[in-house]
C-alpha positions, 0 to 999 in steps of 0.5 A: 517749156516741155521737153519732148522725147526725140523719136530716135531709132535704137541700135539693133540688138545682138541676137544669138541662140540664147536670146532667140526666144525673147526676140522672136516673142518681141517680133510678135509684140510680146515681152518675155520674162523668166520664171524660176520653177523652183521658187516661183520668182520672176526675173529679167532678162529671161535666161536659161538659168535661174538667178535665184537657184542657178538651176535650169528649171526655168520657163519663159512667160509673157509679161502683161507689159504694165509697170511703174517707173522706179527711177529715171534720168533725162539725157539732154542734148540734141536728141533728149531721151529718158532712161528708166528702170520700170518695175513690172507688175510681175516683179522684175525691174527692167532698164528701158526708155520712156518714150512718146511723152513730155520728158519733164512730166516723167515721175517716179511711181508713174504707171507705164505700158509696154510699146515696142520700138522698131530697129533694123533688127528685132524690136526692143521693149520700151514704155510709155505713160498709161 
């Protein structure tokens, strides 16, 4: 028997001046990641300091929103959902939810694409199978 993902409304994210560019981009349907300009490495969540060098020589770049499931777990209850780690094509791994699919069909290595889920505040990035 299939386990459909429950169409729940996520909690609104806490917005502050540091994450404002991220949520402004989310409102435009864009997923931002950080890029260390000293090393060329990308990271998530984007922030104003590189986790690789502790330098503020960083920029926010738009992700294509494509990736593969690295790991996942289905939380079963009245409102089942899938918590997952998705590795983006650009390199960083994002903790997220897999939505709009049969949760029993989710697999490691499965290709997924970005979708934004509305909240009472800024939309949050989630993923669905391609």
